[in-house]
C-alpha positions in Angstrom: 103.9 5.1 50.6 105.0 7.4 53.1 104.5 10.9 53.8 107.8 12.2 52.3 107.4 10.0 48.7 103.7 10.6 48.7 104.7 14.5 48.3 107.3 14.2 45.4 104.9 12.1 43.5 102.7 14.9 44.3 104.6 17.3 42.9 106.0 15.7 40.1 102.5 15.3 38.7 101.6 18.6 39.2 104.9 19.4 37.1 103.9 17.1 34.1 100.1 18.6 34.3 101.4 22.5 34.3 103.8 21.6 31.3 101.6 20.1 29.3 100.8 22.2 26.2 97.7 23.9 25.9 95.4 23.1 23.1 94.8 26.5 20.7 92.3 27.0 18.1 93.2 26.1 14.4 92.0 26.1 11.1 90.9 22.4 10.0 90.1 22.1 6.6 88.6 19.3 4.8 88.3 18.8 0.7 87.2 16.9 -1.9 84.9 15.8 -4.8 81.3 15.5 -4.7 78.1 16.1 -7.3 80.5 16.5 -10.2 81.7 19.2 -8.8 84.4 20.0 -5.3 83.7 20.6 -1.5 85.2 22.4 0.8 84.7 23.0 4.7 86.8 25.2 6.8 86.1 25.1 10.6 88.0 26.2 14.0 88.6 23.8 17.0 91.0 22.9 19.1 91.6 19.5 18.0 89.8 17.3 14.8 86.1 17.4 15.4 85.2 15.8 11.8 87.3 13.8 9.2 87.4 13.5 5.6 85.7 10.2 5.5 83.1 10.9 7.6 81.9 13.7 5.1 82.5 11.4 2.0 80.3 9.1 3.6 77.6 12.1 4.1 77.6 12.9 0.7 77.4 9.0 -1.0 74.7 8.6 1.1 73.4 12.1 -0.2 73.9 11.1 -3.9 72.3 7.8 -3.4 69.1 9.9 -2.9 69.2 12.6 -5.3 71.5 12.5 -8.0 70.4 11.9 -11.4 73.8 10.8 -12.2 73.5 8.1 -10.5 71.3 4.6 -11.5 71.3 3.2 -8.9 69.7 6.5 -6.9 66.1 6.8 -5.9 65.4 9.6 -7.7 66.5 7.4 -10.9 64.6 4.8 -10.1 61.2 7.1 -9.4 61.8 8.7 -12.7 62.3 5.4 -14.8 58.9 4.3 -13.8 59.7 2.6 -10.0 56.1 3.3 -8.0 57.5 1.5 -5.1 60.4 3.2 -3.8 60.5 4.2 -0.2 62.4 7.8 -0.4 64.4 8.5 2.5 64.7 12.1 4.5 67.1 14.0 1.9 63.8 13.5 -0.7 61.6 13.9 1.5 62.8 17.0 2.6 63.6 18.4 -0.9 60.2 17.5 -2.4 58.6 19.6 0.2 60.5 22.5 0.2 60.3 22.5 -3.2 57.0 21.9 -3.0 56.6 25.1 -1.2 59.1 27.2 -3.7 56.5 26.0 -6.6 54.0 27.2 -4.8 55.3 30.6 -3.7 56.6 31.5 -7.2 53.2 30.4 -9.0 54.9 27.4 -11.0 58.5 29.3 -12.0 60.3 27.3 -10.2 59.6 23.4 -11.1 61.7 20.1 -10.5 59.9 18.1 -12.9 61.1 20.2 -15.4 63.6 17.3 -16.4 62.0 16.2 -19.5 63.0 19.4 -21.0 66.3 19.7 -19.8 67.0 16.1 -21.1 65.5 17.2 -24.3 67.9 20.1 -24.3 70.8 17.6 -23.8 71.5 19.4 -20.4 70.8 16.0 -18.4 73.0 13.5 -17.4 73.9 12.2 -21.0 74.9 15.5 -22.2 73.7 15.1 -25.4 73.0 18.6 -27.4 70.1 18.6 -29.2 68.0 20.3 -31.4 64.4 20.9 -30.1 61.8 21.9 -32.3 58.4 23.7 -31.0 56.4 21.2 -31.2 58.5 18.5 -29.4 58.7 20.8 -27.0 54.9 21.4 -26.5 54.7 17.5 -26.2 57.1 17.2 -23.3 55.1 20.4 -21.7 52.1 17.9 -20.4 54.6 15.7 -18.5 55.9 19.0 -16.6 53.9 20.6 -13.2 54.4 19.8 -9.3 51.3 19.8 -9.2 50.8 16.5 -10.9 53.0 14.5 -8.7 52.5 13.3 -4.9 54.2 12.5 -1.7 52.6 9.3 -0.2 51.5 8.9 3.4 54.0 5.8 2.8 56.9 7.8 1.6 56.4 6.7 -2.4 55.8 9.0 -5.1 53.1 9.1 -7.4 52.9 10.7 -10.8 50.2 11.4 -13.1 52.5 10.8 -16.2 55.2 8.0 -15.7 57.4 10.3 -18.1 57.6 12.9 -15.7 61.1 13.3 -14.8 62.8 15.3 -11.6 65.8 17.2 -11.7 66.2 18.9 -8.0 69.9 19.9 -8.9 68.8 23.6 -8.9 68.0 22.7 -4.8 69.7 19.4 -3.7 73.2 21.3 -3.7 72.0 23.8 -1.5 70.7 21.3 0.6 73.7 19.0 0.9 75.1 22.3 2.4 72.9 21.9 5.0 73.0 18.6 6.0 76.8 19.1 6.5 76.3 22.2 8.2 73.8 20.4 10.5 76.3 17.3 10.6 79.6 19.5 11.9 77.5 21.4 14.2 76.5 17.9 16.1 79.7 17.3 16.3 80.4 20.6 18.3 82.0 22.8 15.7 80.8 26.7 16.5 82.2 28.2 13.8 82.9 27.0 9.9 82.5 27.7 6.5 80.9 25.0 4.7 80.6 25.2 0.3 79.5 22.8 -2.3 79.6 23.2 -6.1 79.6 27.0 -5.2 76.4 26.7 -2.8 77.9 28.2 0.6 76.6 28.5 3.8 78.7 30.0 7.4 78.1 30.2 10.6 80.0 32.0 13.4 83.2 34.1 13.1 86.5 33.5 11.8 88.0 33.6 15.7 91.4 33.8 14.9 91.7 36.7 12.5 89.1 37.7 14.7 87.1 38.7 11.6 83.8 37.9 9.6 84.5 35.2 7.2 85.5 36.2 3.3 84.9 34.8 0.7 86.3 35.3 -2.8 84.1 35.1 -6.1 85.7 33.5 -9.2 86.1 35.2 -12.6 84.1 33.3 -15.1 86.1 34.0 -17.7 89.5 32.7 -16.2 90.8 29.5 -17.7 91.1 26.2 -16.0 94.9 26.9 -15.5 94.2 30.0 -13.4 92.7 31.0 -10.4 91.5 34.9 -10.8 89.1 36.6 -8.1 87.1 39.4 -9.5 85.8 40.1 -5.5 86.2 39.6 -2.0 82.8 39.6 0.3 82.5 39.8 3.8 79.4 37.3 4.7 77.9 39.3 7.0 77.3 42.2 4.3 76.8 39.7 1.3 73.2 40.8 0.8 74.3 44.8 0.6 76.9 43.9 -1.9 74.8 41.7 -4.0 72.0 44.3 -4.5 74.8 47.4 -4.7 75.8 44.6 -8.0 72.5 44.0 -9.3 71.5 47.9 -9.4 74.7 48.3 -11.7 73.4 46.3 -14.0 71.3 48.3 -16.4 70.6 46.1 -19.0 68.0 44.2 -16.7 64.5 45.4 -16.8 63.2 47.0 -13.8 60.8 44.1 -13.0 63.4 41.3 -13.5 65.7 43.7 -11.4 62.8 43.6 -8.4 62.5 39.8 -8.9 66.4 39.9 -8.3 66.5 41.9 -5.8 63.5 39.8 -3.6 65.1 36.2 -4.7 68.7 37.6 -3.0 67.3 39.5 0.3 65.5 35.6 0.7 68.0 33.6 -0.1 71.2 35.6 1.5 69.1 36.3 4.9 67.7 32.5 5.2 69.2 30.2 7.6 69.2 27.2 5.3 70.9 26.9 2.1 68.1 24.7 0.4 66.4 27.9 0.3 
């Protein structure tokens, strides 16, 4: 190639590069169903960095560990008395976090309450029942996180075979952590993740140049309508929730103080599992 042709080629190449459209940040949304509810992920990036298939696969693996609604899950097998199940990291993390909260609340939080949850008909079978005090007393012997143990080989020991794990109060929050950590590992720096009402956000809404804002559904609305009773900036979520609690005059002072302590800990915590 002679000098004239070389410079002509170089000029064309520079022109093509300069005309190439620069990538700009945009909102990317992933929505689907999981854990008997729905999930929604919104992130900001200049290209698609996470797919729905990846999220669905991750949440399926999570359900196969901790969902009491799946008979093939690890937790369901353990609940039926299988002591040979080697639990995965999802189960281990949830178990350890539950142990911490069980201790800190002096047993008020107890994931082995599953036998009573099922007895009242709030478990996987959804069969409402009238339970007598005698039945409750007989089931209480199987309740107690101090009656279960995570062994060094990652199996679970139970003092009573009938003890039934139900991590629903904590597992959904943990699934938000799992998804949030996954998308951050993909390089996403700002997003909001919601699964079944559990929420975690990081970064800021850089497109609209403001904090992430979430809406609170009206609990009295019908299935055919979508009505919000409030919108909240996540940066001041703790303050706004505390203000709401202070207005709840029907709550006794001791219970109100407990609510305040729990909210301050939950909202400010860096992990949704807590």
